[in-house]
C-alpha positions in Angstrom: -45.2 23.4 78.1 -48.9 23.8 77.3 -51.3 24.8 80.0 -54.1 22.3 80.8 -57.4 24.0 79.8 -59.6 21.0 80.6 -59.6 19.0 83.8 -59.0 15.3 83.1 -61.0 13.0 85.4 -60.2 9.4 86.2 -63.2 7.3 85.7 -64.8 5.7 88.8 -64.2 2.3 87.2 -60.5 2.9 87.2 -60.5 3.6 90.9 -62.6 0.4 91.4 -59.9 -1.4 89.5 -57.2 0.0 91.8 -59.2 -1.1 94.9 -59.4 -4.6 93.4 -55.6 -4.7 93.4 -55.8 -3.7 97.1 -58.2 -6.6 97.7 -55.8 -9.0 96.0 -52.9 -7.8 98.1 -55.0 -7.9 101.3 -55.9 -11.6 100.6 -52.2 -12.4 100.3 -51.4 -10.4 103.5 -54.1 -12.1 105.5 -52.2 -15.4 105.1 -49.2 -14.1 106.8 -48.4 -15.0 110.4 -48.7 -11.4 111.6 -50.3 -8.3 110.2 -47.7 -6.5 108.0 -46.6 -3.0 108.8 -46.1 0.1 106.6 -44.1 3.3 107.4 -45.1 6.4 105.5 -42.5 9.2 105.8 -43.6 12.6 104.4 -41.5 15.6 103.5 -42.6 19.1 102.4 -45.9 20.9 102.3 -49.5 20.2 103.4 -50.3 18.9 100.0 -47.8 16.2 100.4 -49.4 15.4 103.8 -52.8 15.1 102.1 -51.3 12.8 99.4 -49.8 10.6 102.1 -53.3 10.3 103.7 -54.5 8.8 100.5 -51.5 6.5 100.2 -52.2 5.3 103.7 -55.8 4.8 102.7 -54.7 2.4 99.9 -52.2 0.7 102.2 -54.9 0.1 104.9 -57.1 -1.5 102.2 -54.2 -3.8 101.3 -54.2 -5.0 104.9 -51.3 -3.0 106.4 -51.2 -1.5 109.8 -48.8 1.5 110.4 -45.6 2.0 112.3 -43.1 4.9 112.7 -40.1 2.5 112.8 -38.5 1.8 109.5 -36.7 -1.2 110.9 -39.9 -3.1 111.6 -41.8 -2.0 108.5 -42.6 -4.4 105.7 -43.2 -1.4 103.4 -41.5 1.9 103.5 -43.0 4.7 101.5 -41.1 8.0 101.3 -43.2 11.0 99.9 -40.7 13.6 98.8 -40.5 17.4 98.2 -38.6 19.1 95.4 -38.8 22.7 96.5 -35.3 23.1 97.8 -32.0 21.4 97.1 -31.5 20.8 100.8 -34.6 18.7 100.9 -33.4 16.6 98.0 -30.1 15.9 99.7 -31.8 15.0 102.9 -34.2 12.6 101.3 -31.4 10.8 99.3 -29.3 10.5 102.4 -32.2 8.9 104.2 -33.0 6.6 101.3 -29.4 5.6 101.2 -29.5 4.5 104.8 -32.4 2.2 104.1 -29.9 -0.3 102.5 -29.3 -1.4 106.1 -33.0 -2.0 106.9 -33.5 -4.0 103.7 -30.4 -6.0 104.4 -31.8 -7.0 107.8 -35.3 -7.6 106.3 -34.8 -8.7 102.7 -38.5 -8.9 101.9 -39.0 -5.2 102.7 -40.5 -3.1 99.9 -39.1 0.5 99.6 -41.1 3.1 97.6 -40.1 6.7 96.7 -42.9 9.0 95.5 -43.9 12.7 95.4 -42.5 15.7 93.6 -38.8 14.8 93.8 -39.5 11.4 92.3 -41.2 13.1 89.3 -37.9 14.8 88.3 -36.2 12.7 85.6 -32.6 13.2 86.9 -33.7 12.1 90.4 -35.5 9.0 89.2 -32.4 8.1 87.1 -30.1 8.6 90.1 -32.3 6.3 92.2 -32.4 3.7 89.5 -28.6 3.7 89.1 -27.4 4.3 92.7 -30.1 3.1 95.1 -30.8 -0.5 94.2 -32.7 -1.0 97.4 -35.6 1.1 96.1 -38.3 -1.0 94.4 -40.9 1.5 93.3 -40.6 5.2 92.2 -43.6 7.2 91.1 -44.6 10.9 90.8 -47.7 12.7 91.9 -49.5 12.0 88.6 -49.4 8.3 89.3 -50.7 8.4 92.9 -54.2 7.3 92.0 -52.8 4.0 90.5 -50.4 3.2 93.4 -52.1 -0.2 94.1 -51.5 -1.4 90.5 -47.8 -0.2 90.6 -47.3 -1.7 94.1 -48.9 -5.0 93.0 -46.3 -5.4 90.3 -43.5 -5.0 92.9 -45.4 -7.1 95.5 -45.7 -10.1 93.1 -41.9 -9.6 92.3 -42.1 -8.5 88.7 -39.0 -6.3 89.2 -38.4 -2.7 90.0 -41.1 -0.2 88.8 -40.5 3.4 87.7 -43.6 5.5 86.7 -42.8 9.2 86.1 -44.7 9.8 82.9 -44.9 13.6 82.1 -48.6 14.6 81.8 -50.8 17.6 82.6 -52.3 15.8 85.6 -55.8 14.6 86.5 -58.5 14.4 89.2 -59.2 11.1 90.9 -62.1 10.8 93.3 -63.0 7.9 95.5 -59.5 7.1 96.8 -59.6 5.9 100.5 -58.1 8.2 103.1 -56.5 7.5 106.5 -56.1 10.7 108.5 -53.7 10.6 111.5 -55.4 13.4 113.4 -59.0 13.4 114.4 -59.1 17.2 115.0 -57.5 18.7 111.9 -58.0 17.8 108.3 -56.7 18.8 104.9 -59.0 19.0 101.9 -57.4 19.4 98.5 -59.6 21.5 96.4 -57.3 21.6 93.3 -53.9 20.4 92.1 -51.1 21.7 90.0 -50.0 25.3 89.1 -50.1 27.5 86.0 -47.9 30.3 87.4 -44.4 29.2 86.4 -42.5 31.4 88.9 -38.9 31.2 87.5 -37.5 29.7 90.7 -40.2 27.0 91.2 -40.3 23.4 90.0 -43.9 22.7 91.1 -45.7 23.2 87.7 -43.2 20.7 86.1 -43.7 18.0 88.7 -47.4 18.5 89.7 -48.8 19.5 86.4 -51.3 22.2 85.4 -54.1 23.6 87.5 -57.1 21.4 87.8 -60.0 21.9 90.2 -62.2 19.4 92.0 -66.0 19.7 91.7 -67.4 22.1 94.3 -70.2 19.7 95.4 -67.7 16.9 96.0 -65.5 19.2 98.1 -68.5 20.5 100.1 -69.7 16.9 100.7 -66.2 16.0 102.0 -66.2 18.9 104.4 -69.7 18.0 105.7 -68.5 14.5 106.4 -65.5 15.8 108.2 -67.6 18.1 110.4 -70.0 15.2 111.1 -66.9 13.1 112.2 -65.9 15.8 114.7 -63.1 17.6 112.8 -62.8 21.1 114.1 -60.0 22.7 111.9 -60.3 22.1 108.2 -57.7 23.5 105.7 -58.5 23.9 102.0 -55.4 23.2 100.0 -54.1 24.2 96.6 -50.8 25.4 95.1 -52.8 28.6 94.4 -56.3 28.4 95.9 -57.2 31.7 94.4 -57.2 30.1 91.0 -59.8 27.6 92.0 -62.6 26.9 89.5 -61.1 28.6 86.4 -61.0 25.3 84.6 -64.5 24.2 85.5 -66.6 26.7 83.8 -69.2 26.6 86.6 -69.1 30.2 87.6 -67.8 29.2 91.1 -64.6 30.7 92.2 -62.6 30.2 95.4 -64.5 33.0 97.3 -67.8 31.3 96.4 -66.5 27.9 97.5 -65.2 29.3 100.8 -68.5 31.1 101.6 -70.5 27.9 100.8 -68.2 25.8 103.0 -68.6 28.4 105.9 -72.4 27.9 105.6 -72.2 24.2 106.6 -73.7 23.7 110.1 -71.3 22.9 112.9 -68.6 24.3 115.2 -65.4 24.4 113.1 -62.9 26.7 111.5 -61.9 26.9 107.8 -58.4 27.7 106.7 -56.8 27.8 103.3 -53.4 27.9 101.7 -51.6 28.9 99.6 -52.7 32.2 98.0 -50.9 34.0 95.2 -51.0 37.8 95.6 -51.9 38.4 92.0 -55.2 36.6 92.4 -56.1 37.6 96.0 -59.2 39.6 95.5 -61.4 42.1 97.4 -64.2 39.6 97.0 -62.2 37.0 99.0 -61.3 39.6 101.7 -64.9 40.5 102.1 -66.0 36.8 102.4 -63.3 36.4 105.2 -64.6 39.5 106.9 -68.3 38.4 107.1 -67.9 34.6 107.6 -67.1 33.8 111.2 -66.0 30.2 110.4 -63.3 31.4 108.1 -60.2 31.8 110.3 -58.7 35.3 110.3 -55.3 34.0 108.9 -54.0 34.8 105.5 -50.7 33.2 104.2 -49.7 35.6 101.4 -46.2 35.0 100.0 -44.5 38.1 98.8 -41.0 36.6 98.1 -39.3 39.9 97.5 -39.8 43.6 98.3 -38.3 44.7 95.0 -40.5 45.1 92.0 -37.6 44.4 89.7 -36.8 41.1 91.4 -40.5 40.2 91.4 -40.5 40.7 87.7 -37.5 38.4 87.3 -39.3 35.9 89.5 -42.4 36.1 87.1 -44.6 36.9 90.1 -46.8 39.3 88.1 -47.4 41.9 90.8 -45.4 44.8 92.1 -44.3 45.8 95.5 -46.9 48.5 95.7 -49.6 46.2 94.4 -48.8 43.7 97.2 -48.9 46.5 99.8 -52.3 47.6 98.4 -53.6 44.0 98.9 -52.4 44.0 102.5 -54.1 47.3 103.2 -57.4 46.0 101.7 -57.2 42.8 103.6 -56.6 44.5 106.9 -59.5 46.9 106.2 -61.8 43.9 105.6 -60.5 41.7 108.4 -59.0 44.0 111.1 -57.8 41.2 113.3 -56.2 39.2 110.5 -52.9 37.4 111.1 -50.7 37.7 108.0 -47.8 35.3 107.4 -45.6 35.1 104.3 -42.7 33.5 102.4 -39.6 35.4 101.3 -36.6 34.3 99.3 -33.2 35.9 100.1 -30.5 36.0 97.4 -32.5 35.4 94.2 -30.2 35.5 91.2 -29.2 39.1 90.5 -30.7 40.6 93.7 -28.6 43.6 94.7 -28.0 44.8 98.3 -30.3 47.7 97.6 -33.0 45.4 96.5 -32.6 43.3 99.6 -33.0 46.5 101.7 -36.3 46.9 99.9 -37.4 43.5 101.3 -36.4 44.6 104.8 -38.4 47.8 104.4 -41.4 45.9 103.3 -41.5 43.7 106.4 -41.2 46.8 108.5 -44.2 48.3 106.7 -46.4 45.1 106.8 -45.2 43.8 110.2 -46.0 40.1 109.5 -46.9 37.9 112.4 -44.5 35.3 111.1 -42.3 34.7 108.0 -40.9 31.6 106.4 -37.5 32.7 105.1 -35.3 30.9 102.6 -32.0 31.4 100.9 -32.5 30.9 97.1 -32.0 27.3 96.1 -31.5 26.6 92.4 -33.8 23.9 90.9 -32.7 22.1 87.8 -35.1 22.8 84.9 -36.3 26.2 86.1 -35.3 29.5 84.3 -33.7 31.0 87.4 -31.2 28.1 87.6 -29.5 29.6 84.5 -29.5 33.3 85.7 -26.3 35.1 86.6 -25.9 35.2 90.4 -23.1 37.5 91.4 -23.8 37.9 95.1 -21.6 35.7 97.3 -23.0 33.0 99.6 -21.5 34.8 102.5 -23.4 38.0 101.7 -26.6 36.1 101.2 -26.2 34.3 104.5 -25.6 37.7 106.2 -28.7 39.2 104.7 -30.7 36.1 105.7 -29.6 36.5 109.3 -30.5 40.2 109.3 -34.0 39.5 107.9 -34.6 36.6 110.3 -33.4 38.6 113.3 -35.6 41.5 112.5 -38.7 39.3 111.9 -38.1 37.6 115.2 -38.3 41.0 116.9 -41.5 41.8 115.1 -43.0 38.4 115.9 -42.2 38.8 119.5 -43.7 42.3 119.6 -46.9 41.1 117.9 -47.2 38.1 120.2 -46.7 40.3 123.3 -49.9 42.2 122.3 -51.9 39.1 123.1 -50.9 39.0 126.7 -53.9 39.8 129.0 -56.4 39.0 126.2 -58.8 36.0 126.3 -59.0 34.2 123.0 -61.2 31.3 121.9 -58.7 28.6 120.8 -58.8 25.0 119.6 -56.8 22.7 121.9 -55.2 20.4 119.3 -52.8 18.2 121.1 -49.9 17.9 123.5 -46.1 17.8 123.5 -43.5 17.3 126.2 -44.3 20.7 127.6 -48.1 20.2 128.1 -51.1 20.9 125.9 -51.0 22.9 122.7 -53.7 25.1 121.1 -54.1 27.4 118.2 -55.7 30.8 118.0 -58.1 31.5 115.1 -55.1 33.2 113.5 -53.1 30.0 113.9 -50.7 31.2 116.6 -49.4 28.4 118.8 -50.4 28.5 122.4 -48.9 26.4 125.2 -51.0 25.7 128.3 -51.5 23.3 131.2 -54.7 21.4 131.5 -56.4 18.1 131.4 -56.2 16.0 128.2 -60.0 16.0 128.0 -59.6 19.5 126.6 -58.0 18.2 123.4 -60.4 18.6 120.4 -62.4 21.4 122.1 -62.6 25.1 121.6 -61.6 26.7 124.9 -61.4 30.3 126.1 -57.8 30.9 127.0 -56.4 33.9 128.8 -52.9 34.7 127.5 -50.3 35.0 130.2 -47.0 35.1 128.3 -45.4 35.2 124.9 -42.1 34.9 123.0 -41.2 35.1 119.3 -42.5 31.6 118.6 -45.6 31.1 120.6 -48.0 32.2 123.4 -48.7 30.8 126.8 -52.0 30.8 128.5 -54.5 29.3 130.9 -58.0 28.0 130.4 -60.7 30.4 131.7 -62.9 28.5 134.1 -66.6 28.6 133.5 
């Protein structure tokens, strides 16, 4: 597949046309006895969450309110993830169960979108075996969701839109965010890395960056609206700007965003180690509004396995980046992803992964057993290690990382940290440290949405506990 070297932008007139479809649907909905309801169910990464916010924006313009109950919904929209086989099975199982909701509510419209929907074999399976699904579309078609939905709404049959294309940038799509404290801002879409295990470049297209001034304007508006925790999103944020030719890279964008007036934190994900630069580390070190948290996936501690993954860095190169990061940002919280049991990984190479986590001592890890994805090079590689051995290695790694996480969290006890109180659960209020560690505390709901000094009183491997420091 050819890499996209020029960002394709959807003309404003095209977005106006989509919003005209919204207006037509809204006019029809306004004639109904009660306001219709939409249920948006999202799987996978933060980028999918950001996409769902735009889909909700369109649905709101169509006149829909929102529900979390698929049984009362007039529209069900399932935004899918294609990263792991388990996610695919889970989604298809849930889609299959919707035959009952549609039988009880025959007018219900069921849509499946996102990365999984872009895979031709999945779209075909839905077409053949899940007749209750009315609309299927991939990430490339999100901007024209109203037009596709209108065809279904006016009963012109089932619609499948999974055209393979490099991808595009569409500005001006309405957004409905569910949280008034935290916001995601997509700064780019797609990926050019082609890691041998990953389906993302095939379903999300090539790297394409949004205009920096448009991004900065969106961040300013969010700060003015009271958002306090803003995450910049991209499959590889460190590649931002390469396709624009403006001389603005991700480090520049981050520093300009940090200069916006207001009391807020900036986060970002995800970074590819091959592109993580000293310039970026230095920006983090000198900009107080940039959270001291770096998610830097290493995937394997073996240079040979990294080469087979097409990661384009070595074990030692990764460790050098970690040392440079910690020198520039001494209090940085480092989290990462790791794959256990990549095809051809030997026991000795797994031990290299274990030794890397001992050396780095990550604050937290997201650990996965390798999951083959159809259409990726790794799916055809020899894989002699047994599932039982992979599972045993996974348990060893997870157990050791749990111990490290518990030790690192214990070091917080007795400290006072300025945290953002971001919500509540059945156990009380929740907050996040600047490094994105979860804190549980008791206090009045009026604290939600505020930065609060919290004295840490306890910890475990998953979170911290604390109490607000009284003025």
